[in-house]
Steps between C-alpha positions, in 0.01 A plus 500: 500500500650205316792499734262470802303213344825320407641540851173367657506197272872426593420533866202269454707241328776524767251473795315226322817290465639575845175461696332254265759264387756529782250589768225248409210747480262411207340851503845661434574229241189597303565862524861450379366297210254771407772760525715290272213452252435877495866569440522262215182617336633855512817399335312303229289812430788735464549638157792363306681816380760387247609551143217432271662588177843609380585624160783680324399811314674645198557879476173576308279250682229605759384297800162583661411396864149505613301363789153353491258561780389207708 
């Protein structure tokens, strides 16, 4: 489903640029700008999955991982 949404936004941005900027259509320019804003908002809301903590453990140490509910 995410791939479909992504491809629709890319197509909207491309058509908005081609028909709006190059073709001179204000309607396509606005649709392309909205597609671009939706794309940027989606990227901004993506979770940043990265290294949160790194530690070296000695042979007798224990490290516990837990997840809190949202």
